[in-house]
TIVO-2410 file (N, C-alpha, C; in nm, 3 decimals):
# residues 127
REC num residu      c1      c2      c3 atome chaine
REC   1      M  -1.569   3.033  -2.730     N      A
REC   1      M  -1.459   2.948  -2.676    CA      A
REC   1      M  -1.417   3.026  -2.550     C      A
REC   2      D  -1.460   3.135  -2.523     N      A
REC   2      D  -1.399   3.209  -2.405    CA      A
REC   2      D  -1.440   3.136  -2.263     C      A
REC   3      D  -1.556   3.051  -2.285     N      A
REC   3      D  -1.604   2.992  -2.158    CA      A
REC   3      D  -1.540   2.859  -2.133     C      A
REC   4      L  -1.441   2.827  -2.207     N      A
REC   4      L  -1.367   2.695  -2.172    CA      A
REC   4      L  -1.266   2.721  -2.074     C      A
REC   5      L  -1.250   2.634  -1.981     N      A
REC   5      L  -1.157   2.657  -1.863    CA      A
REC   5      L  -1.043   2.574  -1.905     C      A
REC   6      P  -0.924   2.622  -1.872     N      A
REC   6      P  -0.791   2.568  -1.903    CA      A
REC   6      P  -0.780   2.434  -1.811     C      A
REC   7      I  -0.720   2.335  -1.844     N      A
REC   7      I  -0.692   2.213  -1.769    CA      A
REC   7      I  -0.553   2.234  -1.715     C      A
REC   8      D  -0.555   2.213  -1.583     N      A
REC   8      D  -0.416   2.223  -1.516    CA      A
REC   8      D  -0.364   2.064  -1.520     C      A
REC   9      W  -0.269   2.042  -1.610     N      A
REC   9      W  -0.231   1.903  -1.615    CA      A
REC   9      W  -0.143   1.859  -1.499     C      A
REC  10      D  -0.103   1.959  -1.403     N      A
REC  10      D  -0.045   1.915  -1.284    CA      A
REC  10      D  -0.143   1.854  -1.171     C      A
REC  11      D  -0.252   1.894  -1.207     N      A
REC  11      D  -0.368   1.840  -1.106    CA      A
REC  11      D  -0.405   1.697  -1.153     C      A
REC  12      P  -0.370   1.600  -1.053     N      A
REC  12      P  -0.390   1.461  -1.085    CA      A
REC  12      P  -0.544   1.436  -1.115     C      A
REC  13      E  -0.629   1.490  -1.046     N      A
REC  13      E  -0.775   1.473  -1.055    CA      A
REC  13      E  -0.827   1.514  -1.191     C      A
REC  14      M  -0.793   1.639  -1.222     N      A
REC  14      M  -0.834   1.696  -1.346    CA      A
REC  14      M  -0.770   1.615  -1.460     C      A
REC  15      Y  -0.650   1.572  -1.452     N      A
REC  15      Y  -0.600   1.488  -1.549    CA      A
REC  15      Y  -0.663   1.350  -1.582     C      A
REC  16      Q  -0.717   1.302  -1.464     N      A
REC  16      Q  -0.777   1.167  -1.467    CA      A
REC  16      Q  -0.916   1.178  -1.534     C      A
REC  17      Q  -0.979   1.296  -1.497     N      A
REC  17      Q  -1.119   1.327  -1.556    CA      A
REC  17      Q  -1.100   1.340  -1.701     C      A
REC  18      A  -0.994   1.421  -1.748     N      A
REC  18      A  -0.977   1.439  -1.897    CA      A
REC  18      A  -0.937   1.304  -1.960     C      A
REC  19      A  -0.858   1.222  -1.887     N      A
REC  19      A  -0.813   1.096  -1.949    CA      A
REC  19      A  -0.946   0.999  -1.960     C      A
REC  20      A  -1.023   1.002  -1.858     N      A
REC  20      A  -1.148   0.928  -1.863    CA      A
REC  20      A  -1.239   0.963  -1.980     C      A
REC  21      H  -1.256   1.088  -1.991     N      A
REC  21      H  -1.340   1.149  -2.098    CA      A
REC  21      H  -1.293   1.120  -2.231     C      A
REC  22      A  -1.157   1.121  -2.247     N      A
REC  22      A  -1.096   1.099  -2.382    CA      A
REC  22      A  -1.090   0.955  -2.396     C      A
REC  23      N  -1.114   0.875  -2.305     N      A
REC  23      N  -1.095   0.725  -2.322    CA      A
REC  23      N  -0.946   0.675  -2.334     C      A
REC  24      V  -0.864   0.746  -2.270     N      A
REC  24      V  -0.723   0.703  -2.277    CA      A
REC  24      V  -0.710   0.569  -2.205     C      A
REC  25      P  -0.642   0.468  -2.268     N      A
REC  25      P  -0.632   0.344  -2.203    CA      A
REC  25      P  -0.559   0.336  -2.059     C      A
REC  26      M  -0.600   0.262  -1.967     N      A
REC  26      M  -0.541   0.235  -1.841    CA      A
REC  26      M  -0.441   0.118  -1.849     C      A
REC  27      D  -0.368   0.099  -1.743     N      A
REC  27      D  -0.289  -0.025  -1.720    CA      A
REC  27      D  -0.388  -0.140  -1.743     C      A
REC  28      D  -0.338  -0.251  -1.787     N      A
REC  28      D  -0.421  -0.374  -1.807    CA      A
REC  28      D  -0.489  -0.421  -1.679     C      A
REC  29      S  -0.431  -0.418  -1.565     N      A
REC  29      S  -0.490  -0.461  -1.450    CA      A
REC  29      S  -0.606  -0.376  -1.419     C      A
REC  30      M  -0.589  -0.244  -1.423     N      A
REC  30      M  -0.696  -0.142  -1.393    CA      A
REC  30      M  -0.802  -0.166  -1.493     C      A
REC  31      E  -0.783  -0.185  -1.625     N      A
REC  31      E  -0.891  -0.200  -1.713    CA      A
REC  31      E  -0.956  -0.331  -1.677     C      A
REC  32      R  -0.900  -0.438  -1.620     N      A
REC  32      R  -0.969  -0.562  -1.578    CA      A
REC  32      R  -1.064  -0.527  -1.475     C      A
REC  33      L  -1.022  -0.459  -1.375     N      A
REC  33      L  -1.092  -0.413  -1.261    CA      A
REC  33      L  -1.206  -0.332  -1.310     C      A
REC  34      Y  -1.178  -0.238  -1.400     N      A
REC  34      Y  -1.292  -0.155  -1.446    CA      A
REC  34      Y  -1.398  -0.240  -1.505     C      A
REC  35      E  -1.370  -0.341  -1.599     N      A
REC  35      E  -1.455  -0.424  -1.656    CA      A
REC  35      E  -1.540  -0.503  -1.553     C      A
REC  36      L  -1.472  -0.549  -1.443     N      A
REC  36      L  -1.539  -0.607  -1.336    CA      A
REC  36      L  -1.648  -0.525  -1.275     C      A
REC  37      I  -1.611  -0.386  -1.248     N      A
REC  37      I  -1.707  -0.304  -1.191    CA      A
REC  37      I  -1.827  -0.279  -1.288     C      A
REC  38      V  -1.801  -0.265  -1.410     N      A
REC  38      V  -1.908  -0.255  -1.510    CA      A
REC  38      V  -2.010  -0.386  -1.506     C      A
REC  39      E  -1.949  -0.499  -1.492     N      A
REC  39      E  -2.016  -0.614  -1.480    CA      A
REC  39      E  -2.099  -0.618  -1.348     C      A
REC  40      L  -2.038  -0.561  -1.241     N      A
REC  40      L  -2.114  -0.555  -1.106    CA      A
REC  40      L  -2.231  -0.458  -1.111     C      A
REC  41      T  -2.214  -0.358  -1.192     N      A
REC  41      T  -2.326  -0.246  -1.193    CA      A
REC  41      T  -2.461  -0.299  -1.248     C      A
REC  42      G  -2.449  -0.433  -1.301     N      A
REC  42      G  -2.577  -0.497  -1.335    CA      A
REC  42      G  -2.633  -0.543  -1.218     C      A
REC  43      Q  -2.574  -0.557  -1.091     N      A
REC  43      Q  -2.628  -0.575  -0.968    CA      A
REC  43      Q  -2.658  -0.451  -0.902     C      A
REC  44      D  -2.728  -0.453  -0.772     N      A
REC  44      D  -2.726  -0.323  -0.714    CA      A
REC  44      D  -2.597  -0.316  -0.626     C      A
REC  45      L  -2.535  -0.201  -0.637     N      A
REC  45      L  -2.424  -0.176  -0.575    CA      A
REC  45      L  -2.447  -0.131  -0.430     C      A
REC  46      I  -2.563  -0.070  -0.405     N      A
REC  46      I  -2.609  -0.024  -0.276    CA      A
REC  46      I  -2.763  -0.075  -0.272     C      A
REC  47      V  -2.801  -0.121  -0.162     N      A
REC  47      V  -2.940  -0.161  -0.149    CA      A
REC  47      V  -2.982  -0.124   0.000     C      A
REC  48      P  -3.110  -0.082   0.014     N      A
REC  48      P  -3.164  -0.061   0.150    CA      A
REC  48      P  -3.154  -0.173   0.235     C      A
REC  49      T  -3.128  -0.145   0.368     N      A
REC  49      T  -3.113  -0.247   0.470    CA      A
REC  49      T  -3.208  -0.365   0.460     C      A
REC  50      E  -3.324  -0.345   0.440     N      A
REC  50      E  -3.425  -0.437   0.423    CA      A
REC  50      E  -3.418  -0.537   0.313     C      A
REC  51      Y  -3.334  -0.497   0.210     N      A
REC  51      Y  -3.319  -0.590   0.109    CA      A
REC  51      Y  -3.175  -0.643   0.100     C      A
REC  52      R  -3.095  -0.627   0.198     N      A
REC  52      R  -2.971  -0.685   0.210    CA      A
REC  52      R  -2.959  -0.825   0.203     C      A
REC  53      A  -2.862  -0.883   0.127     N      A
REC  53      A  -2.829  -1.018   0.109    CA      A
REC  53      A  -2.705  -1.045   0.147     C      A
REC  54      Q  -2.659  -1.172   0.137     N      A
REC  54      Q  -2.526  -1.216   0.172    CA      A
REC  54      Q  -2.418  -1.150   0.082     C      A
REC  55      L  -2.463  -1.096  -0.039     N      A
REC  55      L  -2.362  -1.026  -0.120    CA      A
REC  55      L  -2.329  -0.888  -0.081     C      A
REC  56      H  -2.399  -0.829   0.028     N      A
REC  56      H  -2.390  -0.702   0.078    CA      A
REC  56      H  -2.346  -0.685   0.220     C      A
REC  57      D  -2.276  -0.584   0.245     N      A
REC  57      D  -2.215  -0.573   0.390    CA      A
REC  57      D  -2.331  -0.509   0.476     C      A
REC  58      D  -2.296  -0.481   0.597     N      A
REC  58      D  -2.406  -0.432   0.687    CA      A
REC  58      D  -2.464  -0.290   0.655     C      A
REC  59      Q  -2.400  -0.223   0.563     N      A
REC  59      Q  -2.443  -0.099   0.513    CA      A
REC  59      Q  -2.503  -0.102   0.381     C      A
REC  60      G  -2.517  -0.220   0.331     N      A
REC  60      G  -2.595  -0.244   0.207    CA      A
REC  60      G  -2.507  -0.222   0.091     C      A
REC  61      R  -2.379  -0.225   0.099     N      A
REC  61      R  -2.286  -0.212  -0.019    CA      A
REC  61      R  -2.246  -0.356  -0.068     C      A
REC  62      L  -2.234  -0.351  -0.203     N      A
REC  62      L  -2.201  -0.490  -0.260    CA      A
REC  62      L  -2.057  -0.526  -0.230     C      A
REC  63      I  -2.022  -0.632  -0.176     N      A
REC  63      I  -1.901  -0.674  -0.112    CA      A
REC  63      I  -1.811  -0.681  -0.219     C      A
REC  64      E  -1.836  -0.747  -0.328     N      A
REC  64      E  -1.738  -0.762  -0.445    CA      A
REC  64      E  -1.694  -0.631  -0.508     C      A
REC  65      A  -1.795  -0.541  -0.505     N      A
REC  65      A  -1.749  -0.408  -0.559    CA      A
REC  65      A  -1.653  -0.332  -0.468     C      A
REC  66      R  -1.669  -0.356  -0.345     N      A
REC  66      R  -1.592  -0.290  -0.235    CA      A
REC  66      R  -1.435  -0.363  -0.259     C      A
REC  67      N  -1.446  -0.497  -0.278     N      A
REC  67      N  -1.315  -0.559  -0.296    CA      A
REC  67      N  -1.245  -0.507  -0.408     C      A
REC  68      V  -1.313  -0.470  -0.526     N      A
REC  68      V  -1.248  -0.405  -0.627    CA      A
REC  68      V  -1.183  -0.277  -0.582     C      A
REC  69      G  -1.262  -0.205  -0.522     N      A
REC  69      G  -1.195  -0.067  -0.462    CA      A
REC  69      G  -1.080  -0.092  -0.374     C      A
REC  70      Y  -1.084  -0.202  -0.298     N      A
REC  70      Y  -0.955  -0.221  -0.212    CA      A
REC  70      Y  -0.846  -0.259  -0.302     C      A
REC  71      A  -0.868  -0.340  -0.408     N      A
REC  71      A  -0.763  -0.385  -0.499    CA      A
REC  71      A  -0.709  -0.263  -0.569     C      A
REC  72      L  -0.788  -0.166  -0.620     N      A
REC  72      L  -0.748  -0.055  -0.694    CA      A
REC  72      L  -0.659   0.032  -0.594     C      A
REC  73      H  -0.710   0.043  -0.468     N      A
REC  73      H  -0.635   0.122  -0.371    CA      A
REC  73      H  -0.494   0.055  -0.340     C      A
REC  74      Q  -0.483  -0.066  -0.343     N      A
REC  74      Q  -0.348  -0.135  -0.338    CA      A
REC  74      Q  -0.264  -0.110  -0.449     C      A
REC  75      I  -0.332  -0.110  -0.581     N      A
REC  75      I  -0.252  -0.077  -0.713    CA      A
REC  75      I  -0.197   0.055  -0.706     C      A
REC  76      G  -0.278   0.154  -0.666     N      A
REC  76      G  -0.233   0.302  -0.694    CA      A
REC  76      G  -0.312   0.397  -0.607     C      A
REC  77      G  -0.362   0.356  -0.485     N      A
REC  77      G  -0.437   0.448  -0.401    CA      A
REC  77      G  -0.547   0.523  -0.475     C      A
REC  78      L  -0.581   0.639  -0.415     N      A
REC  78      L  -0.689   0.711  -0.453    CA      A
REC  78      L  -0.698   0.741  -0.606     C      A
REC  79      E  -0.569   0.757  -0.654     N      A
REC  79      E  -0.560   0.803  -0.800    CA      A
REC  79      E  -0.618   0.686  -0.882     C      A
REC  80      A  -0.572   0.555  -0.856     N      A
REC  80      A  -0.634   0.436  -0.929    CA      A
REC  80      A  -0.792   0.422  -0.912     C      A
REC  81      M  -0.831   0.444  -0.795     N      A
REC  81      M  -0.978   0.439  -0.767    CA      A
REC  81      M  -1.053   0.553  -0.853     C      A
REC  82      R  -1.000   0.671  -0.858     N      A
REC  82      R  -1.062   0.783  -0.940    CA      A
REC  82      R  -1.052   0.741  -1.083     C      A
REC  83      A  -0.952   0.687  -1.134     N      A
REC  83      A  -0.937   0.663  -1.276    CA      A
REC  83      A  -1.046   0.568  -1.308     C      A
REC  84      V  -1.077   0.467  -1.252     N      A
REC  84      V  -1.175   0.376  -1.273    CA      A
REC  84      V  -1.319   0.437  -1.255     C      A
REC  85      A  -1.341   0.505  -1.140     N      A
REC  85      A  -1.464   0.572  -1.122    CA      A
REC  85      A  -1.496   0.680  -1.229     C      A
REC  86      Y  -1.409   0.756  -1.279     N      A
REC  86      Y  -1.436   0.850  -1.378    CA      A
REC  86      Y  -1.475   0.786  -1.511     C      A
REC  87      R  -1.405   0.675  -1.522     N      A
REC  87      R  -1.433   0.598  -1.654    CA      A
REC  87      R  -1.574   0.544  -1.650     C      A
REC  88      L  -1.618   0.504  -1.541     N      A
REC  88      L  -1.746   0.456  -1.516    CA      A
REC  88      L  -1.852   0.567  -1.554     C      A
REC  89      F  -1.821   0.679  -1.503     N      A
REC  89      F  -1.890   0.794  -1.520    CA      A
REC  89      F  -1.907   0.839  -1.667     C      A
REC  90      Y  -1.794   0.852  -1.746     N      A
REC  90      Y  -1.798   0.894  -1.865    CA      A
REC  90      Y  -1.840   0.785  -1.979     C      A
REC  91      R  -1.821   0.653  -1.944     N      A
REC  91      R  -1.854   0.546  -2.032    CA      A
REC  91      R  -1.991   0.501  -2.010     C      A
REC  92      G  -2.059   0.521  -1.889     N      A
REC  92      G  -2.185   0.456  -1.852    CA      A
REC  92      G  -2.267   0.550  -1.797     C      A
REC  93      P  -2.388   0.495  -1.750     N      A
REC  93      P  -2.495   0.589  -1.683    CA      A
REC  93      P  -2.432   0.655  -1.555     C      A
REC  94      G  -2.462   0.779  -1.540     N      A
REC  94      G  -2.413   0.859  -1.417    CA      A
REC  94      G  -2.458   0.796  -1.291     C      A
REC  95      T  -2.569   0.719  -1.297     N      A
REC  95      T  -2.618   0.669  -1.168    CA      A
REC  95      T  -2.524   0.563  -1.117     C      A
REC  96      H  -2.448   0.495  -1.190     N      A
REC  96      H  -2.360   0.401  -1.149    CA      A
REC  96      H  -2.242   0.459  -1.074     C      A
REC  97      Y  -2.204   0.586  -1.124     N      A
REC  97      Y  -2.085   0.660  -1.054    CA      A
REC  97      Y  -2.139   0.693  -0.918     C      A
REC  98      G  -2.255   0.751  -0.895     N      A
REC  98      G  -2.308   0.793  -0.766    CA      A
REC  98      G  -2.307   0.668  -0.676     C      A
REC  99      D  -2.349   0.562  -0.728     N      A
REC  99      D  -2.359   0.436  -0.628    CA      A
REC  99      D  -2.228   0.386  -0.609     C      A
REC 100      L  -2.125   0.400  -0.692     N      A
REC 100      L  -1.994   0.355  -0.674    CA      A
REC 100      L  -1.922   0.447  -0.571     C      A
REC 101      Q  -1.951   0.582  -0.577     N      A
REC 101      Q  -1.902   0.660  -0.470    CA      A
REC 101      Q  -1.949   0.613  -0.333     C      A
REC 102      R  -2.064   0.592  -0.318     N      A
REC 102      R  -2.125   0.554  -0.175    CA      A
REC 102      R  -2.065   0.406  -0.144     C      A
REC 103      C  -2.057   0.318  -0.243     N      A
REC 103      C  -2.001   0.185  -0.222    CA      A
REC 103      C  -1.852   0.184  -0.165     C      A
REC 104      W  -1.782   0.270  -0.229     N      A
REC 104      W  -1.636   0.269  -0.188    CA      A
REC 104      W  -1.608   0.362  -0.069     C      A
REC 105      N  -1.707   0.433  -0.023     N      A
REC 105      N  -1.680   0.518   0.101    CA      A
REC 105      N  -1.624   0.446   0.206     C      A
REC 106      G  -1.505   0.507   0.266     N      A
REC 106      G  -1.423   0.442   0.361    CA      A
REC 106      G  -1.309   0.381   0.331     C      A
REC 107      I  -1.294   0.348   0.201     N      A
REC 107      I  -1.176   0.271   0.140    CA      A
REC 107      I  -1.060   0.382   0.122     C      A
REC 108      G  -0.956   0.353   0.201     N      A
REC 108      G  -0.841   0.463   0.182    CA      A
REC 108      G  -0.888   0.604   0.219     C      A
REC 109      D  -0.859   0.685   0.113     N      A
REC 109      D  -0.891   0.832   0.130    CA      A
REC 109      D  -1.032   0.856   0.052     C      A
REC 110      W  -1.099   0.753   0.010     N      A
REC 110      W  -1.210   0.778  -0.065    CA      A
REC 110      W  -1.321   0.862  -0.015     C      A
REC 111      N  -1.353   0.839   0.110     N      A
REC 111      N  -1.455   0.932   0.192    CA      A
REC 111      N  -1.418   1.068   0.182     C      A
REC 112      N  -1.277   1.099   0.196     N      A
REC 112      N  -1.245   1.249   0.204    CA      A
REC 112      N  -1.257   1.295   0.057     C      A
REC 113      H  -1.241   1.201  -0.052     N      A
REC 113      H  -1.254   1.246  -0.177    CA      A
REC 113      H  -1.411   1.280  -0.199     C      A
REC 114      T  -1.500   1.205  -0.145     N      A
REC 114      T  -1.638   1.217  -0.176    CA      A
REC 114      T  -1.725   1.292  -0.074     C      A
REC 115      E  -1.663   1.333   0.042     N      A
REC 115      E  -1.748   1.392   0.150    CA      A
REC 115      E  -1.785   1.524   0.113     C      A
REC 116      E  -1.733   1.595   0.021     N      A
REC 116      E  -1.807   1.725  -0.025    CA      A
REC 116      E  -1.900   1.703  -0.134     C      A
REC 117      A  -1.898   1.571  -0.184     N      A
REC 117      A  -1.999   1.552  -0.295    CA      A
REC 117      A  -2.134   1.545  -0.235     C      A
REC 118      N  -2.216   1.579  -0.312     N      A
REC 118      N  -2.366   1.565  -0.272    CA      A
REC 118      N  -2.431   1.439  -0.300     C      A
REC 119      N  -2.357   1.337  -0.339     N      A
REC 119      N  -2.405   1.205  -0.377    CA      A
REC 119      N  -2.521   1.197  -0.484     C      A
REC 120      D  -2.507   1.285  -0.578     N      A
REC 120      D  -2.602   1.295  -0.681    CA      A
REC 120      D  -2.514   1.243  -0.813     C      A
REC 121      D  -2.573   1.256  -0.913     N      A
REC 121      D  -2.519   1.194  -1.035    CA      A
REC 121      D  -2.467   1.319  -1.125     C      A
REC 122      T  -2.409   1.408  -1.067     N      A
REC 122      T  -2.342   1.537  -1.142    CA      A
REC 122      T  -2.217   1.480  -1.183     C      A
REC 123      R  -2.155   1.551  -1.291     N      A
REC 123      R  -2.024   1.527  -1.333    CA      A
REC 123      R  -1.926   1.537  -1.217     C      A
REC 124      P  -1.817   1.449  -1.227     N      A
REC 124      P  -1.723   1.455  -1.116    CA      A
REC 124      P  -1.664   1.595  -1.076     C      A
REC 125      D  -1.652   1.689  -1.189     N      A
REC 125      D  -1.585   1.815  -1.170    CA      A
REC 125      D  -1.682   1.919  -1.123     C      A
REC 126      E  -1.813   1.877  -1.105     N      A
REC 126      E  -1.897   1.963  -1.042    CA      A
REC 126      E  -1.921   1.962  -0.889     C      A
REC 127      H  -1.842   1.858  -0.829     N      A
REC 127      H  -1.841   1.843  -0.685    CA      A
REC 127      H  -1.766   1.929  -0.622     C      A
***
């Protein structure tokens, strides 16, 4: 038990990760946006340029997934985006979390949140 790190409940990011891991319910509007993101992960959130379609922007990011990121940012900024992203990580395949990080890059402060990330599928707290 000595290897467990204490959680700083005043740190919003640590709190959100713990809440996502424990499956603490979110606000109804955020839960609906989370469910939409889960549906969208059935599609490619990121595609190479040569496979881009009308559903993707000029960087190959799924437009509808970016729109969810913008909606979350309007609801609660970076904290709302993190809450949904961490739930995606803890409830689903980690590959979707990595794709979502890249898909939301540039929305609000999201790129500042992820610029230190190595864009792999490690746990959010390992970045």
